[in-house]
C-alpha positions, 0 to 999 in steps of 0.5 A, a space after each residue: 379255570 380256563 382250559 388252554 387249547 391247541 387248535 390242532 389234534 395230534 394226527 394233524 400236527 404229525 402231518 404238518 411235522 412231516 413237512 415242517 420239522 419241529 421246532 416251529 412257532 405256529 399262529 392261528 389267523 382266525 384267532 388274531 383277527 378275533 383279537 383285534 376285532 374285540 379291541 376295536 369293538 371296545 373303542 368303537 365309540 371313539 371319534 377315530 380309533 386305530 390299533 398300532 400293532 407293536 411290530 416288535 411282538 411278532 415281526 412277520 410281514 404276513 402277520 402285519 398284513 393280516 392285522 392291517 386288513 383288519 384296520 391296524 397300523 404299526 408301531 415301529 422301533 427300527 429301520 427293519 420294522 419300518 421296512 416290514 410295515 411298508 412291505 406288508 402294505 401299511 402306509 404313511 401315517 398308519 405307521 408310527 416310529 417310536 423313537 428310542 436312541 434313534 439313528 439318523 437312517 431310521 428317522 430318514 426312512 420314517 420321513 420318506 414313508 410319511 410316518 408319524 414320528 414319536 420322539 422320546 427326548 427333547 434333544 431329539 427335536 434338533 437331531 431329527 431336524 438336522 438329519 432328516 427334517 421335521 415331519 408334518 405331524 409330531 408326537 412326544 412320549 410322556 414318562 409320568 415318573 412316580 405317578 405310575 408304579 410300573 412292573 417287573 417287565 417294563 420297570 419303574 417309570 422313574 428308572 426307565 430310559 423312555 420318555 420326557 418329564 412333564 416339564 420337558 414335554 411342554 417345552 418340547 411342544 413349544 419348541 416344535 411349534 416355534 419350528 413350524 410344526 402344526 400337527 401333534 399327537 400325544 403318547 405314553 407307554 407305561 404298562 406291560 402285560 397288565 390285566 387290571 382295568 383300573 391301570 388303563 383308566 388311570 393312564 387315560 385320565 393322566 393323558 386326557 389331563 395333559 391333552 387339555 393342558 396342552 390346549 389351554 397353555 400352548 393352544 395345541 389341539 392334539 389329533 390323537 392320544 396314544 394310550 400305549 399298549 400293555 394289554 395283558 393275557 392270562 398265561 396261566 389257566 387260573 388267571 382272569 383275562 382282562 375285560 376289554 369292554 369294561 376298559 373301553 367303557 371306562 375310558 369312554 366315560 373319562 373322555 366324555 368328562 374330560 375331553 369333550 367339555 374342553 373342545 377335544 371331542 374330535 381327538 382320536 385314540 390309539 393303542 399299540 398292543 402286541 401281546 394281546 393281538 397275537 400272544 394267545 394265538 401262537 404256540 411253540 411246537 417241539 419234540 422230546 429228544 431225551 429224558 434225564 434222571 439225576 437229582 430231578 427228572 428232565 425232559 429235553 426238547 429240540 427247542 431251546 431258549 433261543 426259540 422262546 426266551 421269556 421263561 429264562 429272561 423273566 421267569 415267565 410261565 408258559 403253559 405246556 400240554 402234550 399232544 394226545 395227552 391233553 386229558 391224561 393225569 398230570 402226575 409227573 414232575 419235570 423240568 422241561 429243558 432245551 439244549 443251550 449251554 446255559 442252566 436257565 435254558 428251561 421252559 418249566 421248572 417242577 411242572 406237573 405234567 402227564 408221563 412224557 415219552 421220547 418222541 412226544 410232541 410238546 406244545 408251549 402256549 401263548 408264544 405268539 408275542 415276544 417268542 420268535 421275535 426275541 430269538 437269537 443265535 447263541 451257541 450257534 442255535 438257529 431260528 426256527 420256522 413260523 407257520 400260519 394256520 389259515 382260517 380254512 385249516 390249511 398251513 402256510 409257511 411264513 418264515 422258513 427255518 434258518 439254515 447253517 448256510 444262513 448262520 455262516 453267511 455273515 462270516 464270509 468276507 474277503 480273507 475269511 476262513 469260511 469258504 
């Protein structure tokens, strides 16, 4: 069983809290750099490889900048994410816009930035051409239907709103060719928080088969195959981490067997990880405000599901430790709750933990992806700060906490009750 470790001791954490009150998310810069380097090492054999960091996982320009320094581009799903990428220094074809019911202004900004556009539907070709013009390089997202089973997070491909069917895919490339597009990529995204090697090998085989058929049937020599993300992490200490080197070598073998003999040995590879890059390198730090004893024992925090909604949304497990009590026996049974007026505002249910006291610091692990990113303002709850633990041990504020004035800012308009 792997032990979940927080990189700061209680004394150092209390020093930080004196300047930045809880709750806050804190991220480990060195761990993020090590995560992307491990991914790049697994695919070092490829003619070219680039991780397109899924900005939705952690949309903070400082984090994107760090990953870009390590060679990553970005995968974007909105105008804000495009702008954030540009601000962080990600430029041109390092940016990928993955279309999803995309409005015109997002296509226009992507064209302006010189980004690669990844279309989600055959009808979007005409819409893109009409509202923004066609880009130099175009990609389409493949939905393999019942060829892949999916999972609870991403859903079954046959029920997903994403991507083109196989027949639509070939027709879309033909239409784009006829309209003068000459540079192409190929994309899919069919996994989420997956840790089985065979799942990624199956996806690679599926995509390499399509790449070969595109060349044989339409004469299209794709520049890259984007295998998507979905690299999972072990949220529970008992879970095994995925074996990136095994995945990389398995895909290498498939590439040599399928792509190289068909004259596609120069095709680059992309992934668009989010969770695997930043998830294990982030923690939500919170202070215990209350203990309630009714039918169960409840520990009430100053954080709530507005700061981390995965447990409420998915029933997801996030490991919890208590600062200074890491080695204490877990001989108490608690529900760990927030203050939102929703009964599912619980970070843990019937969790065995050490005895918890008012004022204790609670560390919720693996919140570096889809944590702060999925925040919201229900009940008027405010977004918390984000901090960066630098490699030299210093602390950098990379998002200030939202204030009441911020919350009311959009309610101030001519004639408003808010002054």
